[in-house]
C-alpha positions in Angstrom: -50.5 26.5 5.5 -49.6 26.1 9.2 -47.7 22.9 8.4 -45.7 24.7 5.7 -44.6 27.4 8.0 -43.9 24.8 10.7 -41.5 22.9 8.4 -39.6 26.1 7.3 -39.3 27.0 11.1 -37.7 23.7 11.8 -35.4 24.1 8.9 -34.4 27.6 10.1 -34.0 26.6 13.7 -31.9 23.4 13.0 -29.9 24.3 9.9 -30.2 28.1 9.5 -31.7 28.0 6.0 -34.7 30.0 4.9 -36.0 27.8 2.1 -35.7 24.2 0.7 -33.8 23.3 -2.5 -35.5 21.4 -5.4 -37.9 18.8 -4.1 -36.4 18.5 -0.6 -39.6 19.6 1.1 -41.8 17.1 -0.6 -39.4 14.4 0.3 -39.2 15.4 3.9 -43.1 15.5 4.2 -43.2 12.0 2.6 -40.8 10.7 5.3 -42.7 12.4 8.1 -45.9 10.7 6.9 -44.1 7.3 7.4 -43.9 6.4 3.8 -41.1 4.4 2.1 -39.1 7.0 0.0 -36.7 6.7 -2.9 -34.5 9.7 -3.6 -32.5 10.2 -6.8 -30.6 13.4 -6.5 -27.3 14.4 -8.1 -24.3 15.3 -5.9 -24.6 18.6 -4.3 -28.5 18.6 -4.4 -28.9 18.3 -0.6 -29.7 14.6 -0.2 -28.5 14.5 3.5 -31.0 17.1 4.6 -33.8 14.8 3.3 -33.3 12.4 6.3 -31.5 14.7 8.8 -34.5 17.1 9.3 -37.2 14.5 9.7 -34.8 12.5 12.0 -34.7 15.6 14.3 -38.4 16.1 14.2 -39.6 12.5 14.7 -39.7 10.4 17.8 -36.9 7.8 18.2 -33.6 7.3 16.4 -33.0 7.2 12.6 -30.6 4.4 11.5 -28.5 5.7 8.7 -26.6 3.0 6.8 -23.6 4.4 5.2 -20.7 2.6 3.4 -17.5 4.5 4.6 -16.2 5.3 8.0 -14.8 8.7 6.8 -18.2 9.6 5.3 -19.9 8.8 8.7 -17.4 10.9 10.6 -18.0 13.9 8.3 -21.8 13.6 8.6 -21.7 13.2 12.3 -19.3 16.2 12.7 -21.6 18.3 10.5 -24.7 17.5 12.5 -23.0 18.2 15.8 -21.9 21.6 14.4 -25.6 22.6 13.8 -26.7 22.0 17.4 -25.4 22.2 21.0 -25.7 18.5 22.0 -22.9 16.3 20.7 -25.1 13.3 21.5 -27.5 14.2 18.7 -25.5 12.1 16.1 -23.2 9.1 16.5 -21.6 6.5 14.4 -21.2 2.9 15.4 -18.4 1.1 13.7 -15.1 -1.0 14.1 -13.1 2.2 14.7 -14.6 2.8 18.1 -13.2 1.7 21.5 -15.3 -0.3 24.0 -15.8 2.7 26.1 -16.9 4.8 23.1 -19.4 2.2 22.0 -20.8 2.1 25.6 -21.3 5.9 25.4 -23.1 5.7 22.0 -25.5 3.1 23.3 -26.2 5.1 26.4 -27.0 8.2 24.3 -29.2 6.2 22.0 -31.1 4.5 24.9 -31.7 7.8 26.7 -33.2 9.4 23.5 -30.6 12.0 23.0 -29.4 10.5 19.7 -31.6 11.3 16.7 -29.2 9.9 14.0 -27.2 6.7 14.4 -24.8 6.0 11.4 -23.8 2.4 10.9 -21.9 0.5 8.2 -23.7 -2.5 6.7 -21.1 -4.8 8.3 -21.8 -3.4 11.7 -25.5 -3.7 11.3 -25.1 -7.5 10.9 -23.3 -8.0 14.2 -25.3 -10.1 16.7 -24.8 -7.7 19.5 -25.8 -4.7 17.5 -28.9 -6.4 16.2 -29.9 -7.3 19.9 -29.2 -3.7 20.9 -31.2 -2.1 18.1 -34.2 -4.4 18.8 -34.6 -2.4 22.0 -34.4 1.0 20.4 -37.4 3.0 19.1 -36.4 3.5 15.4 -38.0 6.4 13.6 -36.9 5.2 10.0 -34.0 3.6 8.2 -32.0 5.7 5.7 -29.9 3.8 3.2 -27.3 6.3 1.9 -25.3 5.7 -1.3 -28.0 3.1 -2.1 -26.5 2.3 -5.6 -24.0 0.1 -3.6 -26.9 -2.5 -3.6 -26.8 -3.1 -7.3 -24.4 -5.2 -9.2 -25.0 -2.7 -12.0 -24.0 0.2 -9.7 -20.5 1.5 -9.7 -19.7 0.7 -6.0 -21.4 -2.7 -5.6 -21.1 -3.9 -1.9 -22.3 -7.4 -1.3 -23.1 -6.5 2.3 -25.7 -4.0 1.1 -27.8 -6.9 -0.2 -28.3 -8.1 3.4 -29.9 -4.9 4.6 -33.5 -5.9 4.1 -33.2 -9.2 6.0 -31.4 -7.4 8.9 -34.1 -4.7 9.0 -36.8 -7.5 9.2 -34.9 -8.9 12.2 -34.4 -5.7 14.1 -37.9 -4.4 13.5 -39.7 -2.8 10.6 -39.8 1.0 10.1 -40.1 3.2 6.9 -37.1 3.2 4.6 -35.6 6.1 2.7 -33.0 5.1 0.0 -30.8 7.8 -1.4 -28.3 7.9 -4.3 -26.7 10.4 -6.6 -26.4 8.0 -9.5 -28.8 5.3 -10.7 -29.7 4.2 -14.2 -33.3 2.9 -14.5 -31.8 -0.6 -14.1 -30.0 0.2 -10.9 -33.1 2.1 -9.5 -35.2 -1.1 -10.1 -32.6 -3.2 -8.3 -32.5 -1.0 -5.3 -36.2 -1.0 -4.9 -36.5 -4.7 -5.4 -33.7 -5.6 -3.0 -34.9 -3.2 -0.2 -38.5 -4.4 -0.6 -39.8 -0.8 -1.3 -41.3 -1.2 -4.8 -44.3 0.9 -3.7 -42.0 3.7 -2.4 -42.7 7.3 -3.5 -40.0 8.1 -6.0 -38.5 11.6 -6.1 -36.2 12.1 -9.1 -34.3 15.4 -9.6 -32.7 16.2 -12.8 -29.2 14.8 -13.4 -28.3 18.0 -15.3 -25.5 20.0 -13.8 -25.5 23.1 -16.1 -22.5 24.7 -14.4 -20.2 21.7 -15.3 -18.1 21.6 -18.4 -17.2 18.2 -19.8 -14.2 17.5 -22.0 -12.4 14.3 -23.1 -8.7 14.6 -24.2 -6.5 12.0 -25.9 -4.1 10.6 -23.3 -1.0 12.0 -24.7 1.5 13.6 -22.3 -1.3 13.6 -19.7 1.0 14.5 -16.8 2.4 17.6 -18.6 -1.1 18.6 -19.7 -2.3 18.4 -16.0 0.7 20.4 -14.7 0.0 23.1 -17.3 -3.7 23.2 -16.5 -3.0 23.5 -12.7 -0.4 26.3 -13.3 -2.9 28.2 -15.3 -5.4 27.8 -12.4 -3.3 28.6 -9.3 -5.1 28.2 -6.0 -8.2 26.5 -7.5 -9.2 23.2 -5.7 -8.8 20.1 -7.8 -9.3 16.4 -7.5 -7.4 14.0 -9.9 -8.6 10.4 -10.0 -6.3 7.5 -11.0 -7.2 3.8 -11.1 -4.0 2.6 -9.3 -2.4 3.5 -6.0 1.0 3.4 -7.7 0.0 6.1 -10.3 -1.7 8.2 -7.5 1.7 8.3 -5.6 3.8 9.0 -8.7 1.6 11.8 -10.0 1.3 13.5 -6.5 5.1 13.4 -6.2 5.4 14.8 -9.7 3.1 17.7 -9.0 4.9 18.6 -5.8 8.3 18.6 -7.6 6.7 21.0 -10.0 5.7 23.5 -7.3 2.0 22.4 -7.0 0.5 21.9 -3.5 -0.8 18.3 -3.8 -1.2 15.2 -1.7 -2.0 11.6 -2.3 -5.0 9.6 -1.0 -5.7 5.9 -1.5 -7.0 2.9 0.6 -3.4 1.5 1.0 -2.4 4.4 3.3 -2.9 4.2 7.0 -6.2 5.7 8.3 -4.5 8.6 10.1 -2.5 9.7 7.0 -5.6 9.4 4.8 -7.7 11.5 7.3 -4.9 14.1 7.6 -4.6 14.5 3.8 -8.3 14.8 3.4 -8.5 17.5 6.1 -5.6 19.5 4.5 -7.6 19.5 1.3 -10.8 20.5 2.9 -9.1 23.3 4.9 -7.3 24.5 1.8 -3.7 23.8 3.0 -3.3 22.0 -0.3 -4.9 22.7 -3.7 -4.8 19.3 -5.2 -5.7 15.8 -4.0 -4.6 12.9 -6.3 -6.7 9.9 -5.4 -8.2 6.5 -6.2 -12.0 6.3 -6.1 -11.7 5.6 -2.3 -11.8 9.5 -2.0 -14.7 11.7 -2.2 -17.8 9.8 -1.4 -19.8 12.3 0.7 -16.9 14.9 0.9 -18.7 18.2 1.4 -16.3 20.6 -0.3 -18.4 23.0 -2.4 -15.7 24.8 -4.3 -13.8 22.1 -6.1 -13.2 23.8 -9.4 -11.5 21.0 -11.5 -12.0 17.2 -11.5 -9.5 15.4 -13.7 -9.7 11.7 -14.6 -6.1 10.6 -15.4 -7.6 7.2 -16.2 -11.1 6.6 -17.5 -13.4 5.1 -14.8 -15.0 1.6 -15.0 -18.5 3.0 -15.5 -20.4 6.2 -16.4 -22.0 6.1 -12.9 -18.5 6.4 -11.4 -17.7 9.1 -13.9 -20.8 11.1 -13.1 -20.5 10.7 -9.3 -16.8 11.8 -9.4 -17.3 14.7 -11.8 -20.3 15.7 -9.6 -17.8 16.8 -6.9 -16.9 19.8 -9.0 -18.8 23.1 -8.6 -21.2 22.0 -5.9 -21.7 25.6 -5.0 -23.1 26.3 -8.5 -19.8 28.0 -9.5 -17.3 26.9 -12.2 -16.7 23.2 -12.5 -14.3 21.8 -15.2 -14.4 18.0 -15.8 -11.5 16.8 -17.9 -10.8 13.1 -18.7 -7.8 11.6 -20.5 -8.9 8.7 -22.7 -6.9 5.9 -24.2 -8.4 2.6 -25.4 -5.4 0.9 -23.8 -6.7 1.8 -20.3 -10.0 0.2 -21.2 -8.1 -3.0 -22.3 -6.3 -3.0 -19.0 -9.6 -2.8 -17.1 -11.0 -5.7 -19.2 -7.9 -7.7 -18.1 -8.5 -7.0 -14.5 -12.0 -8.6 -14.9 -10.6 -12.0 -16.0 -11.1 -14.6 -13.4 -14.2 -13.1 -12.0 -17.5 -14.9 -12.3 -18.9 -14.8 -15.9 -22.0 -12.7 -14.9 -19.8 -10.1 -13.2 -17.5 -10.0 -16.3 -20.5 -9.5 -18.6 -21.8 -6.6 -16.4 -18.3 -5.0 -16.2 -18.0 -5.3 -20.0 -21.3 -3.7 -20.6 -20.4 -0.8 -18.3 -17.1 -0.3 -20.0 -18.8 -0.3 -23.4 -21.0 2.6 -22.2 -17.8 4.5 -21.0 -16.1 4.0 -24.4 -19.2 5.2 -26.2 -19.2 8.4 -24.0 -15.4 9.0 -24.6 -15.6 8.5 -28.3 -18.9 10.1 -29.2 -19.0 13.5 -31.0 -22.6 14.1 -29.6 -23.3 16.6 -26.9 -21.8 14.9 -23.8 -24.5 16.3 -21.6 -27.2 14.7 -23.8 -25.5 11.3 -23.8 -24.9 11.4 -20.0 -28.5 12.3 -19.2 -29.8 9.7 -21.7 -27.8 7.1 -19.8 -29.6 8.0 -16.7 -33.0 7.8 -18.3 -33.4 11.6 -18.8 -34.0 13.5 -22.0 -32.0 16.6 -22.8 -33.9 18.5 -25.6 -31.4 21.4 -26.3 -29.5 21.0 -29.6 -26.3 22.2 -27.9 -25.3 22.6 -24.2 -22.5 25.1 -25.0 -20.5 23.7 -22.1 -18.9 20.5 -23.4 -16.0 20.1 -25.9 -18.2 18.5 -28.6 -20.7 21.4 -28.5 -18.0 24.1 -28.5 -16.1 22.4 -31.3 -18.7 20.4 -33.3 -17.6 17.8 -35.9 -19.0 17.6 -39.4 -22.3 15.8 -39.7 -23.6 13.4 -42.4 -27.2 12.4 -43.4 -28.0 9.2 -41.5 -31.4 8.2 -42.7 -30.2 5.4 -45.0 -27.7 4.1 -42.3 -30.4 4.0 -39.6 -32.9 2.2 -41.8 -30.2 -0.4 -42.6 -29.3 -0.7 -39.0 -33.0 -1.3 -37.9 -33.4 -3.9 -40.7 -30.2 -5.8 -39.6 -31.4 -5.9 -35.9 -34.8 -7.2 -37.0 -33.3 -9.8 -39.4 -31.1 -11.1 -36.6 -34.2 -11.5 -34.3 -33.0 -8.7 -31.9 -30.6 -11.2 -30.3 -27.3 -9.3 -30.6 -25.4 -6.7 -28.8 -23.7 -3.7 -30.4 -20.4 -5.4 -31.4 -22.2 -8.4 -32.9 -24.7 -6.2 -34.9 -21.6 -4.3 -36.2 -20.0 -7.6 -37.2 -23.1 -8.5 -39.3 -23.2 -5.0 -40.9 -19.5 -5.1 -41.8 -19.4 -8.7 -42.8 -17.1 -10.1 -40.1 -17.6 -13.9 -39.6 -17.2 -13.9 -35.8 -18.0 -16.9 -33.7 -21.4 -15.7 -32.7 -22.4 -14.7 -36.3 -21.4 -18.3 -37.5 -23.2 -19.9 -34.5 -26.5 -18.4 -35.8 -25.5 -18.8 -39.4 -26.1 -15.2 -40.0 -23.2 -15.1 -42.6 -25.7 -16.7 -45.0 -28.2 -13.9 -44.8 -28.7 -11.5 -47.6 -28.1 -8.5 -45.3 -24.6 -9.9 -44.1 -21.9 -7.3 -45.0 -24.5 -4.8 -46.2 -22.6 -2.0 -44.4 -19.0 -3.2 -45.2 -18.3 0.1 -47.1 -17.9 1.7 -43.6 -15.8 0.8 -40.5 -16.8 -0.1 -37.0 -16.6 3.5 -35.7 -19.0 4.7 -38.3 -21.6 2.1 -37.3 -21.0 2.7 -33.6 -21.9 6.3 -34.2 -25.1 5.3 -36.0 -26.1 3.0 -33.2 -25.4 5.7 -30.6 -27.6 8.2 -32.5 -30.4 5.7 -32.9 -30.3 5.0 -29.1 -30.5 8.7 -28.4 -33.4 9.2 -30.8 -35.2 6.3 -29.0 -35.5 4.2 -32.3 -33.6 1.3 -30.6 -33.3 0.5 -26.9 -30.6 -1.4 -25.1 -31.8 -4.3 -22.8 -29.4 -4.0 -19.9 -31.0 -7.0 -18.1 -29.8 -9.2 -21.0 -26.3 -7.7 -21.2 -27.1 -5.0 -23.7 -29.1 -6.8 -26.5 -30.4 -4.2 -29.0 -34.1 -4.1 -29.5 -36.2 -2.0 -31.9 -38.7 0.4 -30.1 -42.2 1.1 -31.4 -40.8 4.5 -32.6 -38.1 2.6 -34.4 -40.8 0.4 -36.2 -42.6 3.6 -37.2 -39.4 5.0 -38.5 -38.9 2.0 -40.7 -42.2 2.7 -42.4 -41.8 6.5 -42.6 -38.0 7.4 -42.4 -37.1 11.1 -41.9 -33.7 13.0 -41.9 -31.4 12.5 -39.0 -28.0 14.1 -39.0 -25.2 12.0 -37.5 -21.8 13.1 -36.2 -19.0 10.6 -36.7 -17.2 9.4 -33.5 -13.8 10.8 -32.4 -11.0 8.5 -33.3 -8.3 8.8 -30.6 -6.3 5.6 -31.6 -4.0 7.4 -34.0 -3.2 10.0 -31.3 -2.1 7.6 -28.5 1.5 7.0 -27.8 2.5 10.2 -29.6 4.4 11.3 -26.6 7.9 11.5 -28.1 10.9 11.9 -26.0 10.8 15.7 -26.4 7.4 15.7 -24.7 4.5 16.1 -27.1 3.5 18.6 -29.6 5.7 21.6 -29.1 7.8 22.3 -32.2 11.5 21.5 -32.3 13.8 24.5 -33.0 15.7 23.0 -36.0 18.4 25.6 -36.0 19.1 25.0 -32.3 18.9 21.2 -32.8 21.6 21.4 -35.6 23.9 23.7 -33.4 23.6 21.2 -30.4 24.5 18.2 -32.8 27.5 20.1 -34.0 28.6 20.8 -30.4 28.1 17.1 -29.5 30.2 16.1 -32.4 33.0 18.6 -31.4 32.9 17.3 -27.8 32.9 13.7 -28.9 36.1 14.3 -31.0 37.8 16.1 -28.1 37.0 13.3 -25.6 37.4 10.5 -28.2 33.8 9.2 -27.5 31.0 8.3 -29.9 28.4 11.2 -30.0 25.5 9.0 -28.6 27.5 8.5 -25.3 27.2 12.2 -24.6 23.5 12.9 -25.3 21.1 10.9 -27.5 19.0 12.6 -30.2 15.7 12.6 -28.2 17.6 14.4 -25.4 18.8 17.1 -28.0 15.3 17.3 -29.4 13.9 18.0 -25.9 16.6 20.7 -25.4 15.6 22.3 -28.8 11.9 22.4 -27.7 12.1 23.7 -24.1 15.4 25.6 -24.1 16.7 24.6 -20.6 19.3 27.2 -19.3 20.1 25.8 -15.8 21.5 22.4 -14.7 18.2 21.7 -12.8 16.2 22.3 -16.0 18.6 20.2 -18.0 18.1 17.2 -15.7 14.4 17.3 -16.6 15.2 16.5 -20.2 14.6 12.8 -21.1 17.7 10.7 -20.9 19.6 13.3 -18.9 20.4 12.3 -15.3 22.3 14.2 -12.6 25.6 12.7 -13.7 25.2 13.5 -17.4 24.0 17.0 -16.7 27.1 17.7 -14.5 29.6 16.0 -16.8 28.5 17.3 -20.2 25.8 20.0 -19.5 27.9 23.1 -19.1 28.7 23.8 -22.8 25.2 22.8 -24.0 23.6 25.3 -21.5 25.9 28.1 -22.6 24.9 27.5 -26.3 21.2 27.3 -25.5 21.4 30.5 -23.4 23.2 32.4 -26.2 20.7 31.1 -28.8 17.7 32.2 -26.6 19.2 35.8 -26.1 20.3 36.3 -29.7 16.9 35.2 -31.1 14.8 36.8 -28.4 13.0 33.5 -27.7 10.2 33.3 -25.3 11.0 30.0 -23.4 8.0 27.7 -22.7 9.6 27.2 -19.4 6.3 26.7 -17.6 6.2 23.4 -19.5 9.7 22.2 -18.6 8.1 19.7 -16.4 10.6 18.7 -13.6 10.8 14.9 -13.3 10.9 13.1 -10.0 14.5 11.8 -9.4 14.4 8.5 -11.3 15.4 6.3 -8.4 12.3 4.1 -8.2 12.5 1.3 -5.5 13.1 -1.3 -8.3 16.1 0.7 -9.8 17.6 1.2 -6.3 17.2 -2.5 -5.5 18.8 -3.5 -8.9 21.9 -1.2 -8.2 22.2 -2.6 -4.7 22.0 -6.2 -5.9 24.7 -5.5 -8.7 26.9 -4.0 -5.9 26.5 -7.4 -4.1 27.4 -9.2 -7.5 24.1 -11.0 -7.7 24.0 -12.8 -11.2 21.6 -11.0 -13.5 19.5 -14.1 -14.3 19.0 -14.7 -10.5 18.2 -10.9 -10.1 15.5 -10.9 -12.8 14.0 -14.1 -11.3 14.0 -12.6 -7.8 12.3 -9.4 -9.0 9.7 -11.5 -11.0 10.7 -9.9 -14.3 12.0 -11.1 -17.7 15.8 -10.7 -18.4 14.7 -8.3 -21.2 12.9 -6.0 -18.7 15.9 -6.2 -16.3 18.2 -5.1 -19.2 15.7 -2.2 -20.0 15.9 -1.0 -16.4 19.8 -1.2 -16.5 19.8 0.8 -19.8 17.7 3.5 -18.2 20.0 3.6 -15.2 23.2 4.0 -17.2 21.8 6.4 -19.9 20.7 8.8 -17.1 24.4 9.0 -15.9 24.6 6.4 -13.1 27.6 4.0 -13.3 27.1 0.2 -12.8 29.6 -2.6 -13.0 28.3 -5.9 -14.4 31.7 -7.3 -15.4 31.2 -10.1 -12.8 28.3 -11.4 -14.8 29.6 -10.7 -18.4 32.8 -12.6 -17.5 30.6 -15.6 -16.4 28.5 -15.8 -19.6 30.7 -14.5 -22.4 34.2 -15.2 -23.4 36.7 -12.3 -23.4 37.1 -12.1 -27.1 33.4 -11.8 -27.7 33.1 -9.1 -25.2 36.1 -7.0 -26.5 34.7 -7.3 -30.2 31.4 -5.7 -29.1 33.1 -3.1 -26.9 35.4 -1.9 -29.6 32.5 -1.8 -32.1 30.7 0.7 -29.9 34.0 2.6 -29.1 35.4 2.8 -32.6 33.0 2.0 -35.4 29.3 2.7 -34.1 27.7 5.9 -35.5 24.7 5.2 -33.2 23.9 2.9 -30.2 21.2 1.0 -32.3 21.2 -2.7 -31.4 19.8 -3.9 -34.8 22.6 -2.1 -36.6 25.2 -3.5 -34.1 24.0 -7.1 -34.7 24.1 -6.6 -38.5 27.7 -5.2 -38.3 28.9 -7.7 -35.8 27.1 -10.7 -37.4 23.9 -12.1 -36.0 25.1 -15.7 -36.1 28.0 -15.0 -33.8 26.4 -12.6 -31.2 23.0 -12.6 -29.4 21.0 -9.5 -28.8 21.3 -10.1 -25.0 25.1 -10.1 -25.2 25.2 -6.9 -27.3 23.0 -5.1 -24.9 25.0 -6.2 -21.8 28.3 -4.9 -23.3 26.5 -1.7 -24.5 25.5 -1.2 -20.8 29.1 -1.8 -19.8 30.4 0.6 -22.5 27.9 3.5 -21.7 28.6 3.1 -18.0 32.5 3.1 -18.2 32.9 5.6 -21.1 30.0 7.9 -20.7 29.6 8.0 -16.9 
């Protein structure tokens, strides 16, 4: 009992807490007894304390191996805030000056420093190894230990070298800590660190206060702006996979009056640190970031975590969503899913070693399964981390709040098990589905399984149906996935029993997002077009076109009028945010259209959905500006396309976007080079006098496909819109 009080006293004196969280106390006692320790604890569970308190109590210095400089700085600052002596914690990495390194070494040698944070790269430097050999080391703490495993979401090859370096410096107990590890990753960590006999402390991965939702990726930017405007002042992290998208989205949010900043590894360290601090100190509400942001960020009141792009693995997703609601309060986790994003990620893997590609592919398959499932998301997530969730409904995920219809799955599961057994348990999910649905894929033919009696036994259902059956069978423990062998499906003992004595299992069909993708029409999604206003706007366009002797499409195209009939813009600024309406167009033609819309809104007492008139960032991307500048210098278009590394088709698309938004460009110098005068004038007069629309296919049919090429027609159309419309 004395020891118990003693530990609480240390906790109170050093950190000001009166009690431990979860199994912190057990872990700390284990470290104090000099045992190797493995800690699996979700984000926000209090992992850091598990090595910080014993480090303060034990003789010597604890070496904390940590992957990020920003993370080390945060941890060191936090430790110094708890005590009076700044020397109690230091970090040793490439960001320090020679004088600072000398100070660190002096503090460590004198015994002042109880925690020394190092990156694995710094640990391997010869001078650091020599220095640490002379230091009394209390224990080694390997933070973010999942970085050791190729199956982990942040694999760092340097982490593989930690054990040999420890052997060189001098052995001491090891505590490995991570917030995300599947059973496979856990095994990898223990094996690589040589701590197979470590005491394992595994906390539940369930975060009851988090709400999980997947949305189809349709007008995601607008959805995000709407969500943030409905939750003013709440802290939010938005994750994107590319730096370009991070910057674009952050800029879009700012233009729409949301306090947001960008964060990615391509920014200089000072800007990154400043942006992170502004988020931590609530000078901004939203940080838009790549996964470079957030590891170890101690902000307890993040209320919303949004994934603009689905992450590469469920570990990554779990870790990133885990940054919401760390104080136990509200935490909403919304991800936008499109299978096209997954295909992009698969493309990025090409060219990598085959083993790495296979691992990456299996991790992506799990992500897709999570996104498309209609099962309780919490149940599936916990199952992935080797934990059972026994409740029928969690009441805090989209699938539980809006359950889909179920069907009796007994026959389907029995068929599935028979097929896996018949194919000798040698296939992964996609190949098993090929056998079930009767697809003669390369691997099916290689084994000759197209000759089996069971080949095509489930061809009355599609891939998504069988995917849902497999997912349920996995959750029920009837089949298991052998991750070591890249996801081969095996039948468990429970599954063999099921085959003898089947029982009722209800299955929910997967979501199908494929038909919802790319629905974002020019008008911006699902809001209804006001047909009466649309008709009035078309009449006005016709009237103006007669007055100015211009074809109607030169003034505004139909998608622009549709958007106006959906969002009712009444100011020039709002009008500029309609698709296809640039500053030039809005100023030249906008006045009469705005008057008409305003009158229609007042007469019909319309509530404008103005909160969703998303302001666009001025469409002057670097590429567009560069194209306009090159045309001003009369650079031939074919040379310009080659210089920008794009096809001629893409260059013409950019030019069309430029002129349709109201900017004038003069490409006569190039047209005169590649086309005779008569050809050019024929196309020009077609658009001016005959064309009812600017459609290229119609133009080619009217002009004669044998005489004109699509490229010629598009170039003259650019000239026409630019001269006549702008």
